[in-house]
Every structure is written in C-alpha cells, then in structure tokens.
C-alpha positions in Angstrom: 0.0 0.0 0.0 1.2 3.5 -0.8 2.8 5.3 2.1 0.6 8.3 1.5 -2.4 6.4 2.8 -0.6 4.3 5.4 -2.5 6.0 8.2 -6.1 6.0 9.3 -8.3 8.2 11.4 -11.0 6.5 13.6 -14.1 8.3 14.8 -16.3 6.4 17.2 -18.6 6.6 20.3 -20.8 4.5 22.4 -23.2 5.2 25.2 -22.6 2.4 27.7 -22.1 2.3 31.4 -18.4 2.2 32.2 -17.6 1.1 35.8 -14.8 3.2 37.5 -14.7 5.4 34.4 -12.0 7.8 35.8 -9.7 4.8 36.5 -10.5 3.4 33.0 -9.6 6.7 31.4 -6.1 6.7 33.0 -5.5 3.1 31.9 -6.8 3.8 28.4 -4.4 6.8 28.0 -1.4 4.6 28.9 -2.6 1.9 26.5 -3.1 4.4 23.6 0.4 5.9 24.1 2.0 2.4 24.2 0.2 1.6 20.9 1.4 4.8 19.3 -1.9 6.4 18.7 -2.6 10.2 18.8 -6.0 11.7 19.3 -8.6 12.9 21.7 -10.8 10.5 23.7 -13.5 11.5 26.3 -14.6 8.9 28.8 -17.5 9.2 31.2 -19.6 6.9 33.3 -22.1 7.0 30.4 -19.6 5.9 27.7 -16.8 6.8 25.3 -16.3 9.3 22.5 -13.1 9.4 20.5 -11.1 10.3 17.4 -7.7 8.8 17.0 -5.1 8.5 14.3 -2.3 6.0 13.7 -0.9 3.7 11.1 -3.2 1.1 9.6 -1.6 -1.6 11.8 -2.0 0.5 15.0 -5.6 1.5 14.3 -6.7 -2.0 13.3 -5.1 -3.3 16.5 -7.0 -0.7 18.5 -10.3 -1.7 16.9 -9.6 -5.4 17.7 -8.7 -4.7 21.3 -11.7 -2.4 21.8 -14.2 -4.9 20.3 -12.7 -7.7 22.4 -14.1 -5.8 25.4 -17.7 -6.8 26.0 -18.6 -3.1 26.7 -17.5 -2.1 23.2 -18.0 -5.3 21.2 -20.6 -3.7 18.8 -19.1 -0.2 18.7 -19.0 1.2 15.2 -15.8 2.8 13.9 -15.8 5.3 11.0 -12.6 5.1 9.1 -10.8 7.7 7.0 -7.5 7.2 5.1 -4.8 9.8 6.0 -1.3 10.8 5.0 -0.2 11.0 8.6 -1.4 11.7 12.1 -4.3 14.0 12.5 -3.3 15.0 16.0 -0.1 16.2 17.6 -0.6 14.4 21.0 -2.7 11.7 22.7 -5.3 13.0 25.2 -7.7 10.8 27.2 -9.9 12.8 29.6 -12.5 11.8 32.1 -15.7 13.9 32.0 -19.0 13.8 33.8 -20.8 13.9 30.5 -19.6 12.8 27.0 -21.4 15.8 25.6 -21.8 18.6 28.1 -25.5 19.3 28.4 -26.4 19.8 32.0 -30.0 19.1 31.2 -32.4 19.2 34.2 -33.7 15.7 33.4 -31.6 12.5 33.2 -31.2 11.4 29.6 -30.1 7.8 28.6 -29.8 7.7 24.8 -30.1 3.9 25.0 -33.7 4.3 26.2 -34.7 7.7 24.8 -33.6 9.0 21.4 -35.0 9.8 18.0 -35.6 7.3 15.2 -32.4 6.5 13.3 -32.4 7.2 9.6 -29.9 5.6 7.2 -28.4 8.1 4.7 -30.8 7.3 1.8 -33.8 7.6 4.1 -32.4 10.9 5.6 -31.9 12.2 2.0 -35.5 11.3 1.1 -36.8 13.1 4.2 -34.7 16.2 3.2 -36.7 16.4 0.0 -40.0 16.7 1.8 -41.5 20.1 2.4 -43.1 19.3 5.8 -39.9 18.7 7.8 -37.8 20.8 10.0 -34.1 20.2 9.6 -32.1 21.0 12.8 -28.3 21.2 12.8 -27.2 19.7 16.1 -23.8 21.4 16.0 -22.4 24.8 17.0 -22.9 27.9 14.9 -19.4 28.0 13.5 -19.7 24.4 12.3 -22.9 25.3 10.5 -21.3 28.3 8.8 -18.7 26.1 7.1 -21.2 23.6 5.8 -24.6 22.2 6.4 -27.5 20.3 4.9 -29.6 22.4 2.5 -32.5 24.3 4.3 -31.2 23.3 7.7 -31.8 25.7 10.6 -28.7 27.4 11.9 -28.7 27.1 15.7 -27.7 30.3 17.5 -25.6 28.4 20.0 -21.9 28.4 20.8 -22.0 25.4 23.1 -24.2 22.3 23.1 -25.6 23.0 26.6 -27.4 26.0 25.1 -29.7 23.8 23.0 -32.6 23.2 25.5 -33.2 26.9 26.0 -32.8 27.6 22.3 -35.3 24.8 21.4 -37.9 26.3 23.9 -37.5 29.7 22.4 -37.4 28.8 18.7 -39.2 25.5 18.1 -42.1 25.4 20.7 -44.7 25.9 17.9 -43.4 22.9 15.9 -43.9 20.0 18.3 -46.0 18.0 16.0 -43.8 18.4 12.9 -41.2 15.9 11.8 -37.8 17.1 13.1 -34.6 15.9 11.4 -31.4 16.2 13.4 -27.8 15.7 12.4 -24.3 16.2 13.7 -20.7 15.2 12.7 -20.6 11.6 13.9 -23.9 11.0 15.6 -23.2 11.4 19.3 -24.7 14.9 19.8 -27.9 13.9 18.0 -28.3 11.0 20.3 -28.6 13.5 23.2 -30.3 16.2 21.2 -33.2 13.9 20.1 -33.6 12.9 23.7 -34.0 16.6 24.7 -36.5 17.1 21.9 -38.6 14.1 23.0 -38.4 15.3 26.6 -39.6 18.7 25.6 -42.7 17.2 24.0 -41.8 16.8 20.4 -43.4 13.6 19.0 -41.8 13.0 15.5 -38.0 13.1 16.0 -35.3 11.6 13.8 -31.5 11.5 13.7 -29.0 10.8 10.9 -27.5 7.5 11.8 -23.7 7.8 11.9 -23.8 11.6 11.3 -22.5 13.7 8.4 -19.3 11.7 7.9 -21.3 8.5 7.3 -23.7 10.3 5.0 -20.7 11.5 2.9 -19.4 8.0 2.4 -22.7 6.4 1.4 -22.4 5.2 -2.2 -26.0 5.8 -3.0 -26.4 9.4 -1.9 -22.8 10.5 -2.2 -23.2 13.4 0.2 -25.9 15.0 -2.0 -27.7 18.0 -0.5 -24.9 18.8 1.9 -23.4 22.2 1.0 -19.9 23.3 2.0 -17.5 21.3 4.1 -17.8 19.5 7.4 -15.9 20.7 10.4 -13.9 18.0 12.2 -12.2 18.1 15.5 -8.6 17.3 14.4 -5.7 18.9 12.5 -7.7 18.6 9.2 -10.3 21.1 10.5 -12.6 20.4 7.6 -13.4 17.6 5.1 -15.5 17.5 1.9 -18.8 15.6 2.1 -20.7 16.1 -1.2 -19.2 13.9 -3.9 -21.5 14.9 -6.7 -21.1 17.7 -9.2 -22.8 20.0 -6.8 -19.9 22.1 -5.4 -21.6 24.9 -3.4 -19.5 27.0 -1.1 -21.6 28.4 1.7 -18.9 29.8 4.0 -18.1 33.5 4.1 -14.7 35.0 4.9 -14.7 36.4 8.4 -12.8 39.5 7.2 -14.2 40.5 3.9 -17.4 38.4 3.4 -16.3 36.7 0.2 -17.2 33.1 -0.4 -14.7 30.8 1.2 -14.5 27.3 2.7 -11.1 27.3 4.4 -11.4 27.5 8.2 -8.4 28.2 10.5 -7.7 28.9 14.2 -6.5 32.4 15.0 -2.7 32.4 15.4 -2.9 34.1 18.8 -2.4 31.4 21.3 -4.7 33.2 23.8 -7.5 33.4 21.2 -7.6 30.5 18.7 -10.9 31.8 17.3 -12.1 29.4 14.6 -12.9 31.5 11.5 -13.3 31.1 7.8 -10.9 33.0 5.5 -10.5 33.5 1.8 -7.1 33.1 0.1 -6.5 36.9 0.0 -7.3 37.5 3.6 -5.3 34.4 4.7 -2.3 36.1 3.2 -2.9 39.7 4.3 -4.2 38.9 7.8 -1.3 36.5 8.5 -3.6 33.9 10.1 -5.0 36.2 12.8 -8.7 37.1 13.3 -7.8 40.7 14.2 -5.0 43.2 14.3 -5.2 43.1 18.1 -4.6 39.3 18.1 -1.6 39.7 15.7 -0.1 42.4 17.9 -0.8 40.3 21.1 1.0 37.2 19.6 4.0 39.3 18.4 4.3 40.9 21.9 4.1 37.4 23.5 6.9 36.1 21.3 9.1 39.1 22.1 8.5 38.6 25.8 9.4 35.0 25.6 
C-alpha cells in the first residue's frame, strides 16, 4: 500500500455504562500511548467518544482490542484514510458527560432517542417540504457547511440547546424534526432533549454527516460546503457529486470561502473562515489586536 495512505483516522462513540470510568480513562491513556496512537478521547460513566489517528496496523489493533471488550463489542468505527497523524498528541480525559448538556432531566440515549435514519432515508426526508431540519452542532460548524435548508442554531455550546429549542421551536412540536451532527453522538442526546420537551416525531441521521458522505447511493448529496472536524484537518469534503456549493463567508471580507483556521494568537484561537486573499494579508489572525498580542508574547518569551 502507498505510504501516502498508510495512516487511518478512527471516529467512534458508544453510550454504555463504564464502571470506574475515571480509572479506566487513566489506563486507556497509557494503552493508547503504548500503541502509538494520537488523538482525543473522552470517557465518562455513560460511555466513550473518540477520534484517534495512527498507522493502519495501529488503528486496526485498536479496533480489535476495543471490540474484544464486552462493553464495546458492537461499537461502530468510522474510518478515513490519511497521509499521517491527524493529531499532535494523545489525550484521554474523564468527564462527567460525554457531551456537556447539564440538562435538568436524566437522559439515557439507549432508552430515549429519536428514530435513526440511514443516509438514503435521511436524504429522502430532506426532499419533503413538511420537515424541520435542525443542525445539532455549534454555529461556526454550520457556517462552514450544512444540509440544505437546515436551521442554523444560534448556540456556541451544546448546553445552550434546551433553551434555544424552547425559544425557537415550541410551535413545531407536531412536525417531523430531522437532526444531524458530525458523527452522531450529539444527536443521540439532542433527540432525547426534543422528546423530553414534548416533540413527537423526531429523527437522527445514523452515523452523522461523515457516514452520509461515504454512502455510495447518496454520495453526500444536499450537503453544501465542508464538514468541520475536531482534528488537524479542521474540515473535510462531504458532497461527492457535481454540486460544489460554497456556503462559507470570509470572516474578514465576506467573500465566499470554505477554508477554516484557528486564530494564530495562542490566547484566542478563534475558529474562522478565511478566503485566500485575507489568509495572506491577515497572516492567520482574526484581528490586528490578536496579531499584535501574539507578536508581543513572542518578544516577551
């Protein structure tokens, strides 16, 4: 196999009760480092959510080892080829919640979540005129790319969703609600919130946007722009048809663009979309203040 694709990126999650989750997280970090993986894994008493990169041999060994554990025997791994590591380090962190929601009601996605739709079924629902399509991600992710006609959530963090739903969707409780996110985990929780809030016809894209983009029947159709991902790639293409619609706007000048970067100021790191011209003239910073701040920091150090 070509060395250019000798690496893989794994994206996965599973809601399952993990006994002694904090201890498991520490052991899992040591295991991942020994195996040679790099990435970001969150572990809570309610399950695991991770993205890791490594050689094909390393990632395949990781999948085998994980699925040999009864807790994760049926866990689904989404796989992307890569030219190298998608992360600089290996992080495994214990959290109280896999997706920080702080909802006032207990939510177990294994007992309360929306109906799963495979990519072709989700695509067919998108063509209907009686559905509401809700993006289950943050606003900046939507700005880079989203399903056509989807609602842009005015939220910066996931925990803002319950209040946003009450303020914006309370009149639509009897309408079909389609939800989607990057890999599926946020929609597991989001559909539970919708059902708890009295919505009756709730659906989620099984496997998220990344699975939709790999489906050989729909080929990412009706997804415009690029999909934000939480690794060094920052974004990946989804629509594999002749539809090549750029929906992003340059943070600086407003021109069409689909390249997202982190602000070069280490105290800012604002994620923003830039066009080629502004990427050159703004030197990778979101503002002159950030550029000056970073230059001053380098001089001080």
